[in-house]
PADREN-194383 format. One record per residue (C-alpha): residue number from 0; residue in one letter; x, y, z. Coordinates in nm, 2 decimals. Example, Ala and Ser with C-alpha at 12.3 -4.5 7.8 and 13.67 -1.06 7.14 Angstrom:
BEGIN
logu nr=0	rest=A	c1=1.23	c2=-0.45	c3=0.78
logu nr=1	rest=S	c1=1.37	c2=-0.11	c3=0.71
//
This chain:
BEGIN
logu nr=0	rest=M	c1=-1.75	c2=-0.42	c3=1.21
logu nr=1	rest=N	c1=-1.89	c2=-0.72	c3=1.40
logu nr=2	rest=L	c1=-2.16	c2=-0.97	c3=1.30
logu nr=3	rest=Q	c1=-2.44	c2=-0.79	c3=1.48
logu nr=4	rest=E	c1=-2.36	c2=-0.41	c3=1.33
logu nr=5	rest=L	c1=-2.33	c2=-0.62	c3=1.00
logu nr=6	rest=I	c1=-2.67	c2=-0.77	c3=1.03
logu nr=7	rest=S	c1=-2.81	c2=-0.40	c3=1.14
logu nr=8	rest=H	c1=-2.65	c2=-0.24	c3=0.84
logu nr=9	rest=A	c1=-2.77	c2=-0.50	c3=0.60
logu nr=10	rest=S	c1=-3.13	c2=-0.49	c3=0.73
logu nr=11	rest=A	c1=-3.11	c2=-0.10	c3=0.68
logu nr=12	rest=G	c1=-2.98	c2=-0.15	c3=0.31
logu nr=13	rest=A	c1=-2.67	c2=0.00	c3=0.40
logu nr=14	rest=V	c1=-2.45	c2=-0.28	c3=0.27
logu nr=15	rest=D	c1=-2.36	c2=-0.27	c3=-0.11
logu nr=16	rest=E	c1=-2.21	c2=-0.61	c3=-0.13
logu nr=17	rest=L	c1=-2.02	c2=-0.86	c3=0.10
logu nr=18	rest=N	c1=-1.67	c2=-1.01	c3=-0.03
logu nr=19	rest=L	c1=-1.51	c2=-1.32	c3=0.10
logu nr=20	rest=I	c1=-1.14	c2=-1.27	c3=0.07
logu nr=21	rest=S	c1=-0.95	c2=-1.58	c3=0.01
logu nr=22	rest=I	c1=-0.60	c2=-1.59	c3=0.17
logu nr=23	rest=E	c1=-0.30	c2=-1.82	c3=0.15
logu nr=24	rest=G	c1=-0.34	c2=-2.12	c3=0.40
logu nr=25	rest=G	c1=-0.71	c2=-2.19	c3=0.34
logu nr=26	rest=I	c1=-0.83	c2=-1.86	c3=0.54
logu nr=27	rest=Y	c1=-1.11	c2=-1.65	c3=0.43
logu nr=28	rest=L	c1=-1.19	c2=-1.30	c3=0.55
logu nr=29	rest=L	c1=-1.53	c2=-1.15	c3=0.50
logu nr=30	rest=E	c1=-1.56	c2=-0.77	c3=0.41
logu nr=31	rest=A	c1=-1.88	c2=-0.54	c3=0.40
logu nr=32	rest=R	c1=-1.86	c2=-0.26	c3=0.12
logu nr=33	rest=M	c1=-2.06	c2=0.03	c3=0.22
logu nr=34	rest=Q	c1=-2.04	c2=0.35	c3=0.00
logu nr=35	rest=G	c1=-1.72	c2=0.24	c3=-0.15
logu nr=36	rest=V	c1=-1.55	c2=0.15	c3=0.18
logu nr=37	rest=A	c1=-1.45	c2=-0.18	c3=0.30
logu nr=38	rest=H	c1=-1.52	c2=-0.28	c3=0.66
logu nr=39	rest=R	c1=-1.36	c2=-0.61	c3=0.77
logu nr=40	rest=L	c1=-1.58	c2=-0.83	c3=1.00
logu nr=41	rest=V	c1=-1.40	c2=-0.87	c3=1.35
logu nr=42	rest=D	c1=-1.47	c2=-1.12	c3=1.64
logu nr=43	rest=A	c1=-1.54	c2=-1.04	c3=2.00
logu nr=44	rest=Q	c1=-1.16	c2=-0.97	c3=2.05
logu nr=45	rest=N	c1=-1.19	c2=-0.71	c3=1.76
logu nr=46	rest=K	c1=-0.95	c2=-0.89	c3=1.53
logu nr=47	rest=A	c1=-1.00	c2=-1.01	c3=1.18
logu nr=48	rest=L	c1=-1.27	c2=-1.32	c3=1.20
logu nr=49	rest=H	c1=-1.12	c2=-1.62	c3=1.04
logu nr=50	rest=L	c1=-1.36	c2=-1.81	c3=0.82
logu nr=51	rest=R	c1=-1.27	c2=-2.18	c3=0.70
logu nr=52	rest=S	c1=-1.48	c2=-2.20	c3=0.38
logu nr=53	rest=V	c1=-1.75	c2=-2.04	c3=0.16
logu nr=54	rest=E	c1=-1.99	c2=-2.26	c3=0.33
logu nr=55	rest=H	c1=-1.88	c2=-2.13	c3=0.64
logu nr=56	rest=A	c1=-1.95	c2=-1.81	c3=0.55
logu nr=57	rest=R	c1=-2.29	c2=-1.89	c3=0.44
logu nr=58	rest=E	c1=-2.36	c2=-2.04	c3=0.77
logu nr=59	rest=L	c1=-2.25	c2=-1.72	c3=0.97
logu nr=60	rest=L	c1=-2.45	c2=-1.50	c3=0.71
logu nr=61	rest=Q	c1=-2.76	c2=-1.67	c3=0.77
logu nr=62	rest=P	c1=-2.94	c2=-1.40	c3=0.97
logu nr=63	rest=V	c1=-2.84	c2=-1.15	c3=0.70
logu nr=64	rest=A	c1=-3.04	c2=-1.05	c3=0.42
logu nr=65	rest=P	c1=-2.91	c2=-1.17	c3=0.09
logu nr=66	rest=M	c1=-2.72	c2=-0.92	c3=-0.11
logu nr=67	rest=P	c1=-2.43	c2=-0.94	c3=-0.38
logu nr=68	rest=F	c1=-2.15	c2=-1.19	c3=-0.26
logu nr=69	rest=H	c1=-1.83	c2=-1.25	c3=-0.42
logu nr=70	rest=L	c1=-1.52	c2=-1.49	c3=-0.36
logu nr=71	rest=V	c1=-1.21	c2=-1.27	c3=-0.42
logu nr=72	rest=H	c1=-0.86	c2=-1.37	c3=-0.43
logu nr=73	rest=A	c1=-0.54	c2=-1.23	c3=-0.56
logu nr=74	rest=V	c1=-0.36	c2=-1.36	c3=-0.87
logu nr=75	rest=V	c1=-0.03	c2=-1.44	c3=-0.72
logu nr=76	rest=H	c1=0.11	c2=-1.56	c3=-1.07
logu nr=77	rest=D	c1=0.16	c2=-1.20	c3=-1.18
logu nr=78	rest=E	c1=0.32	c2=-1.10	c3=-0.89
logu nr=79	rest=M	c1=0.58	c2=-1.40	c3=-0.89
logu nr=80	rest=C	c1=0.66	c2=-1.32	c3=-1.27
logu nr=81	rest=G	c1=0.72	c2=-0.95	c3=-1.19
logu nr=82	rest=G	c1=0.38	c2=-0.82	c3=-1.33
logu nr=83	rest=H	c1=0.28	c2=-0.46	c3=-1.31
logu nr=84	rest=D	c1=0.21	c2=-0.32	c3=-0.95
logu nr=85	rest=N	c1=-0.02	c2=-0.07	c3=-1.07
logu nr=86	rest=L	c1=-0.29	c2=-0.30	c3=-1.19
logu nr=87	rest=N	c1=-0.56	c2=-0.48	c3=-0.98
logu nr=88	rest=Q	c1=-0.53	c2=-0.83	c3=-1.06
logu nr=89	rest=D	c1=-0.76	c2=-1.00	c3=-0.80
logu nr=90	rest=V	c1=-1.02	c2=-1.21	c3=-0.92
logu nr=91	rest=K	c1=-1.39	c2=-1.15	c3=-0.81
logu nr=92	rest=I	c1=-1.63	c2=-1.44	c3=-0.85
logu nr=93	rest=P	c1=-2.02	c2=-1.41	c3=-0.77
logu nr=94	rest=L	c1=-2.14	c2=-1.66	c3=-0.53
logu nr=95	rest=A	c1=-2.49	c2=-1.77	c3=-0.43
logu nr=96	rest=F	c1=-2.58	c2=-1.59	c3=-0.12
logu nr=97	rest=R	c1=-2.75	c2=-1.92	c3=0.02
logu nr=98	rest=S	c1=-2.65	c2=-2.27	c3=-0.03
logu nr=99	rest=A	c1=-2.84	c2=-2.48	c3=-0.30
logu nr=100	rest=W	c1=-2.85	c2=-2.78	c3=-0.07
//
């Protein structure tokens, strides 16, 4: 899904939530969840759009109607210590959709 499609789906009320996924190396990916299905935001070359920060995501999302917005990152400690593979250990933190500044 590209940004224009995200804006269109969000305007129609079809997007349930947005998740900003934190990846090692300071990279963030944005996914829109619609009816339980995750749709990754892509750039003009149809590659995953890499964001630099929460504020970068907020800037990009300015034309999008506010909705539930979360920061998601994996808990690698469990993986490093041999934790159970069948448990979803991701941390999902609610974020304000707009900056308070």
